[in-house]
C-alpha positions in Angstrom: 0.0 0.0 0.0 1.1 3.5 -0.8 0.0 6.7 0.7 0.0 9.6 -1.8 -0.8 13.2 -0.8 -1.6 16.2 -3.0 -0.1 19.5 -1.9 -1.7 22.9 -2.5 -4.7 21.4 -4.2 -7.1 24.3 -3.0 -6.2 27.7 -4.2 -7.1 29.5 -1.0 -5.0 27.1 1.0 -2.0 27.8 -1.3 -2.6 31.6 -0.7 -2.7 31.2 3.0 0.7 29.4 2.9 2.1 32.3 0.7 2.6 29.9 -2.1 1.6 29.8 -5.8 -1.0 27.5 -7.1 1.0 24.6 -8.8 0.7 24.1 -12.6 0.7 20.4 -12.2 -0.1 18.1 -9.2 2.3 18.3 -6.4 2.5 14.8 -5.0 4.3 13.7 -1.8 4.1 10.5 0.3 3.6 9.2 3.8 5.0 6.0 5.3 2.5 3.4 6.1 3.2 3.7 9.8 1.8 7.1 9.7 -1.7 5.7 9.4 -4.0 5.9 12.5 -7.8 5.4 12.8 -10.1 8.2 13.9 -12.1 5.9 16.2 -12.4 8.4 19.1 -9.3 7.2 20.9 -6.4 9.5 21.9 -3.8 9.8 19.3 -0.2 10.6 20.4 1.7 13.1 18.3 5.2 14.6 18.9 5.8 17.6 21.1 9.0 19.4 21.2 9.4 19.5 17.5 7.5 22.8 16.9 3.9 23.3 16.1 1.8 20.4 14.8 -0.9 21.7 12.2 -4.1 19.9 11.1 -5.1 19.6 7.4 -8.5 18.0 6.8 -8.8 16.1 3.4 -10.9 13.7 1.4 -9.1 10.4 1.1 -9.8 8.0 -1.7 -8.9 4.2 -1.7 -8.2 2.3 -4.9 -10.1 -1.0 -5.0 -8.2 -2.2 -8.1 -5.0 -1.4 -10.0 -5.5 1.8 -12.0 -5.3 1.5 -15.8 -5.1 4.4 -18.2 -8.4 5.7 -19.3 -10.3 4.5 -16.2 -12.9 6.8 -14.6 -12.7 7.4 -10.9 -15.8 5.2 -10.5 -14.0 2.3 -12.2 -11.3 2.0 -9.6 -12.5 3.8 -6.4 -15.2 2.1 -4.3 -14.6 3.7 -0.9 -13.4 7.0 0.6 -12.8 8.6 3.9 -12.1 11.8 5.7 -8.5 12.2 6.9 -6.1 14.6 8.5 -2.6 15.3 7.1 -0.9 16.3 10.3 2.2 18.5 9.7 5.2 19.5 11.8 4.9 23.0 10.3 8.1 24.5 11.8 10.2 21.5 10.6 8.5 21.8 7.2 9.2 25.5 6.9 12.8 25.0 8.0 13.4 22.3 5.4 11.9 24.4 2.6 14.2 27.3 3.5 17.2 25.0 3.3 16.0 23.6 0.0 15.9 20.1 1.5 13.1 17.4 1.6 10.4 17.8 4.2 9.4 14.1 4.4 10.0 14.0 8.1 7.6 16.8 8.8 4.7 14.8 7.1 5.5 11.2 7.7 5.8 10.7 11.5 3.7 8.1 13.3 0.2 9.1 13.5 0.4 11.8 10.9 -2.2 10.3 8.7 -5.5 10.1 10.6 -8.4 8.5 8.7 -11.9 7.6 9.4 -13.6 4.3 8.6 -14.2 4.0 4.9 -17.6 4.8 3.4 -18.9 4.3 -0.2 -17.6 6.5 -2.9 -20.7 8.2 -4.3 -19.4 9.0 -7.8 -17.8 12.1 -9.1 -21.1 14.0 -9.7 -22.4 13.5 -6.2 -18.9 14.1 -4.7 -18.8 17.4 -6.4 -21.9 18.6 -4.7 -20.7 17.5 -1.2 -18.8 19.2 1.5 -16.5 18.0 4.3 -15.3 19.7 7.5 -13.2 19.6 10.6 -14.4 20.6 14.1 -12.0 21.2 17.0 -13.7 21.3 20.4 -17.0 21.8 18.7 -15.9 24.8 16.5 -15.8 24.5 12.7 -12.2 25.3 11.7 -12.2 24.0 8.1 -14.8 23.3 5.4 -14.0 22.1 1.9 -15.9 21.6 -1.3 -14.5 19.2 -3.8 -15.4 21.5 -6.8 -12.7 23.8 -5.4 -9.9 21.4 -6.1 -7.2 22.6 -8.5 -6.7 19.1 -9.8 -9.7 16.7 -9.7 -9.7 12.9 -9.5 -9.8 12.5 -13.3 -6.5 14.4 -13.4 -4.9 13.0 -10.2 -5.4 9.3 -11.1 -3.4 9.3 -14.3 -0.8 11.6 -13.1 0.0 9.5 -10.1 -0.1 6.4 -12.1 2.2 7.7 -14.7 4.8 9.1 -12.2 4.7 6.5 -9.4 2.3 3.7 -10.1 -1.2 3.4 -8.6 -2.5 0.0 -7.4 -5.2 -1.7 -5.3 -5.2 -0.5 -1.7 -3.4 2.8 -2.4 -4.7 5.9 -0.6 -4.8 9.4 -2.1 -5.1 12.3 0.4 -6.5 14.8 -2.0 -5.5 18.1 -0.5 -6.8 20.5 2.2 -8.9 23.7 2.0 -7.9 26.9 3.8 -8.1 27.2 7.6 -5.1 25.1 8.7 -3.7 25.7 12.1 -2.0 24.3 15.2 -3.4 21.7 17.6 -2.8 21.2 21.3 -3.2 18.5 23.9 -6.7 17.6 24.7 -8.1 19.1 21.6 -11.1 17.0 20.3 -11.2 16.6 16.6 -14.4 15.6 14.7 -14.2 14.8 11.0 -17.5 15.4 9.1 -18.9 14.6 5.6 -22.1 16.2 4.5 -22.7 17.2 8.2 -22.3 13.7 9.5 -19.6 12.9 11.9 -17.4 10.1 10.3 -14.8 9.8 13.0 -13.1 11.7 15.9 -9.8 11.7 17.9 -8.5 13.2 21.0 -5.1 14.9 20.7 -2.1 14.0 23.0 1.2 15.7 22.3 4.0 13.7 23.7 7.7 14.7 24.4 
């Protein structure tokens, strides 16, 4: 299984990060040990390495190997809501030095994901919305139509550059509103107003 993530795939998020909107998909990865379920349990994330930021995202799971020309409905059966946790200070420092920022994105627990639910198809997906609540307050809301690169562009791009097979996950980018978390924050991940998963934050030294 591979975990692919799409950077700056919502224009307003790129703007809040003082970045340009990419001209082609910006793909990075996470190690499989970064996965953790949003089942209401505490999740342990690193403290002492600078701020940890949340980024809520739609996540898509391949249920068969992708072949050129496939539509999203041909190879995606399930989806989920996820959070791409980011060590923002480490990421910014790595960028300033021109180095890779894999460590800031791929630590244990950095890929929070709800239980999967059926992929409704592109048309229904494009009319949906997803959100993140922290301690009952909505901090992010996203609309798939606002993606810079949609699934019909992401699937062939990822396949051509890296390969894309059964069981692979695609974290498809975050909308604006990212920010830091702290110990005892309660996170609730919503799709169409329905809570799909939750987690309690514990930052550990």
